[in-house]
PAKETI-226446 format. One line per 10 residues: for each residue x, y, z of N, C-alpha, C. Coordinates in steps of 0.05 Angstrom, whole numbers. Example, Ala and Ser with C-alpha at 12.3 -4.5 7.8 and 13.67 -1.06 7.14 Angstrom:
2
264:-114:156:246:-90:156:264:-66:156  257:-45:142:273:-21:143:258:1:157
***
This chain:
106
-88:79:417:-84:76:389:-106:91:374  -99:100:350:-118:115:333:-119:103:305  -143:101:295:-147:92:267:-138:114:249  -120:108:230:-110:127:212:-119:122:183  -129:98:178:-136:91:150:-156:68:150  -174:68:132:-193:47:128:-199:45:98  -202:20:88:-207:16:60:-222:-10:56  -228:-17:32:-242:-42:26:-224:-64:15  -198:-60:17:-178:-78:6:-157:-85:27  -156:-111:34:-137:-120:54:-108:-115:44
-102:-121:19:-74:-116:9:-67:-86:11  -86:-69:5:-80:-40:7:-75:-32:36  -90:-42:55:-86:-36:83:-57:-45:91  -49:-68:83:-22:-78:90:-1:-61:75  -7:-52:51:12:-35:37:16:-9:52  -6:4:61:-4:28:77:12:23:102  6:1:116:21:-5:140:50:-8:135  58:-21:113:86:-24:106:99:3:100  85:20:86:96:47:80:100:62:106  81:61:124:84:75:150:108:64:165
112:38:164:134:25:178:161:35:166  162:39:140:186:49:127:192:77:136  172:92:145:176:119:155:179:119:186  183:96:198:188:94:226:163:97:244  139:92:232:114:94:247:104:66:252  103:58:277:92:32:284:62:32:280  52:13:265:23:11:261:15:-18:258  -11:-23:261:-22:-50:258:-46:-49:240  -52:-72:228:-76:-75:212:-96:-91:228  -120:-80:230:-142:-93:243:-163:-101:223
-179:-121:229:-201:-130:213:-192:-142:186  -168:-150:184:-159:-161:158:-168:-190:153  -180:-202:172:-190:-229:169:-221:-231:171  -234:-208:172:-263:-207:176:-278:-208:150  -265:-206:127:-280:-206:102:-298:-230:98  -291:-252:110:-306:-277:106:-333:-276:121  -336:-258:140:-361:-257:155:-377:-232:149  -369:-217:128:-385:-193:121:-412:-203:112  -433:-190:121:-460:-198:117:-472:-209:142  -455:-224:157:-463:-233:184:-463:-209:203
-443:-192:199:-442:-167:214:-441:-145:193  -446:-120:201:-446:-98:181:-419:-96:166  -421:-92:140:-397:-90:123:-378:-69:133  -389:-47:143:-371:-26:153:-354:-34:177  -363:-55:191:-348:-66:213:-327:-86:205  -328:-94:179:-309:-114:169:-286:-101:153  -287:-76:148:-266:-63:131:-239:-64:145  -218:-70:130:-191:-69:143:-184:-40:150  -170:-38:173:-162:-12:183:-133:-13:191  -120:10:189:-93:14:198:-94:32:222
-81:24:243:-81:39:268:-52:46:276  -47:70:285:-21:78:295:-22:77:326  0:68:337:1:65:367:3:92:380  21:109:371:26:134:384:11:156:370  -7:170:385:-23:191:373:-6:214:363  19:216:372:37:237:362:43:234:332  42:209:323:48:204:295:23:204:277  0:209:288:-25:208:273:-25:227:250  -19:252:254:-19:272:233:2:267:212  26:258:221:47:251:202:39:228:185
26:208:197:17:184:182:-5:192:162  -23:210:170:-44:219:151:-32:233:127  -11:249:131:2:263:108:15:242:90  28:222:101:41:202:85:20:187:68  -2:180:81:-24:166:67:-36:183:45  -40:208:50:-50:226:29:-31:227:5  -6:228:11:14:228:-11:13:202:-27  11:180:-13:10:154:-27:-15:153:-45  -37:162:-34:-62:160:-49:-63:179:-73  -48:201:-72:-48:220:-94:-26:216:-114
-8:197:-109:13:192:-128:2:181:-154  13:192:-176:6:182:-202:32:173:-216  30:151:-230:53:143:-246:56:162:-269  79:175:-271:84:195:-292:82:182:-320  96:160:-324:97:148:-350:84:120:-347  60:118:-358:45:93:-355:50:73:-377  73:76:-391:80:58:-413:93:33:-401  89:11:-414:103:-13:-407:133:-8:-412  150:-24:-399:178:-20:-401:192:-46:-407  216:-44:-419:232:-67:-426:255:-69:-406
259:-93:-396:281:-98:-377:308:-95:-390  325:-79:-378:352:-75:-388:370:-99:-385  362:-118:-368:379:-142:-363:372:-165:-382  346:-172:-384:338:-195:-400:322:-188:-425  313:-163:-427:298:-155:-450:268:-161:-449  258:-171:-427:230:-179:-423:213:-154:-421  189:-154:-433:169:-133:-430:156:-135:-403  152:-112:-390:139:-111:-363:118:-90:-363  97:-94:-347:76:-74:-345:87:-49:-330  74:-27:-335:83:-1:-323:84:-2:-293
66:-16:-280:64:-16:-251:84:-35:-238  100:-50:-253:120:-67:-242:145:-51:-236  156:-54:-212:180:-40:-203:205:-57:-209  201:-83:-214:222:-101:-221:213:-120:-242  231:-130:-257:225:-148:-279:212:-174:-268  190:-183:-280:177:-207:-271:194:-232:-278  211:-229:-298:226:-252:-307:252:-256:-292  267:-235:-287:294:-238:-275:297:-222:-248  276:-208:-241:275:-193:-215:294:-170:-213  305:-161:-235:322:-137:-235:304:-112:-233
311:-94:-215:295:-70:-211:296:-52:-236  274:-37:-239:272:-18:-262:293:4:-259  305:12:-280:323:35:-280:307:60:-281  318:82:-270:304:108:-270:299:116:-299  274:125:-304:267:133:-331:273:163:-334  280:170:-358:286:198:-364:262:212:-374
***
């Protein structure tokens, strides 16, 4: 196995792992439960990491991660749900009130 990603956020590590899984790359998150002992051992040893099993997918996984990290939301305006009319923050992909997915913006 090879480490393909490391960060200081457990949710971000799991997000990357889920994205890799969507692309057919088996991966695991390591150190996601070590945050509680940072200070007892070096902080750099407690950071969550994403590892890929097959080294053949390492480069492909790195490219996917680079793309995820470089993505910018084109329109950072809040949006109004077309189903219930509720206001939602720009980073929500579905309405918090009725769970209807956002429609493509023009």
